[in-house]
N, C-alpha and C positions, 0 to 999 in steps of 0.2 A: 582802607577806603574802599567803598563800593562804587559801582558804576552809577552814574547819573541817568535816570530813566526819562526819556523823552516821549511822552504819550502821543504827541502828534505824529512823530516819525514811526512810532511802533505800529500804528494802524495802516493796514494794507489798503490801497486804493481799490474801489470796487471795479470789477471788470465790466466793461461796456458790452452789452449784448448786441444784437442786431439793431440796426436803425429802426426808429419808430415807424410803424406803418408797414412793416415788411419790405420796405424798398431797400435796395443795396446800391452801392456806389457803382456807377458806370466804369466800364473799362477804358483804358487810354485809347484803344482803337476806335471805340465808339464815340468817344470824345473828339477824336480827330475827325471822324466822318461828320459829326455835327458841325465842326468848325469849317468844313469845306463849303458849306452853304452860306457861311457868314461873311459879311464885307467889313466887319469891325476890325479895327487895328488895335492890338494889344500893346499898351505902353509904347506908343510910337515914337516918342523921343528918345527913350533909354535904349542903349545898345545898338544905335543906329549904324555905326560902321561894322560891327560884327555881323549884323543882320544883312547888310548891303553886300559885303564880300562873300558870306555864306551863300546867299541867294545867287550871286553872279557866278560863283564857282559851280553850283548846281545847275545853273541855266546853261553854262557851257557844256556840261555833260548832256543835258537835254537836247541842245542844238546839235551836238555830234550825233546823237541818237536819231534825230529827225533827219539829218543828212544821210545817215546809213539806210534809214527806211526809204528815203527818196530814191537812193541808188539801187536798193533792192526791188523797187517797183518800176524799174526803167521801161519794161515791156508794156505797161499799162498806159491808159490814156492820160493826158496831161492833168485832167481833173483829178484823177486818183494819184497820179505821180507826185503832184504838189498839194493837193488837198488833204491827203491822209497825213503827211509829215507836219503840215500846218495845224491840223486838228491835234495831232500828237503833242506838238510843241506847246499849243495853247493850253491843252488839258494839263500837261505836266507843269507848265509855268504857272498856272493857278494853283496847282497842289503846292508848289515851291513858295508862292506868296502866302498861302495859308499855313505852311509849315513853320516859316519864321515868324508868323504871328500866333502860332499855337502856344498857349500860356506855358506849359512845361518846358518846351524847346526855347521859346523867347526868354524865359527867365534864365536859362542856362547861357544863352548868348549874352544876356546883360551882365550876368556875374562873370563871364569870361572877359568881356570888354573891360568891366570894372577892374579885374585883376591885372589885365595887360596894361592898364593906365598906371598901375603902381610900380610897374618894372622900371628899373633904372637902365635906360639904354645907353650903350656905348657910343662915344662921339665918332665922327667920321675919321678924324686924325688918329685916335686910338685904334680904330678899326684897321686902318691901313697899315699902322705900325705892327700890330699883332699879326696881321696877314703875311707881312713881309718876314717877320721873324719865323713864322711856321714854314713858308715856302723856302727860305734860306736853310732852315735846319733840314728839311726834307732833301733839298738838293746836296748838302754837305754829306748827310748819312748815305744818300745813294751813291755818290762818288766814292765815299770810303768802302762801302760794301763792294762796289765794282772792283776797286784796287785790291781789296783783300781776296776776292774771288779770282781776280787774274793772277795775283801772286801765288796763290795755293795751286792753281791749275798749272802754273810754270814750274813750281816746285815738284809736283806729282809727276809731270812729264819728265822732268830730269832724272828723277830716281827710277822711272820705268813703271810707275803704277798705271798711269794713263798714256795710252799709245794711240796716237792719231795717224792714220795712214791708209792708203787704199781707198776704195769707195765705200767702205762699210760705215756703220752707224757709229755712235758715240762709244769709245772704248774697244771698237772693233779691231782685230789684228788682221783682218783679210786685206 
C-alpha cells in the first residue's frame, strides 16, 4: 500500500513580504506613546479587578516615590517641595491609567483574571485546618531536633569529645 497524497497539504503557503505600501508595523513602545494621549478605555468591563489592583499597586509605588521626592527637596520653597512631587505623581498616575488600558497589557490582565476565576479556592475551615497541621508538624519536628541535639551534646561531653570550661569558645580547653 502506498501513501495517500493530499495535494492541499503538500502545497507550501506563500511567504508574505512586507506590508503593502512600504509601511511596517509600529513598535510596542511607539504604540504605548500613542496610547498616552488617548482617553479611550480599552474593554473597560473586562478584567476590572485585575486592572484595579494592578493600578493600585503601581500607584502605591508612585506615591512612595513622590514622598521621597518631597523629602529630597526639603530645602526648596514650598512650591517646589510640594509642586514637584504632585506633578511627578500626576504624570506617573496618568501613565499607570494608560498602561492598564494599553491593549496588549489589558488583554494580559483580562486573561489573568479569567484564569483566576477558574481556580477552585480552599474554604476558610480547610485553610485553618491545613495551617494548624503545618504549624503542629513544625513544632513537633523542632522539639524532636532540639532533643536529639541536646542528647548528642550530652553524650559527646560524657565521652570527652566536647569539653566546655573556662572562658574559651565552643570546644575550647582553655
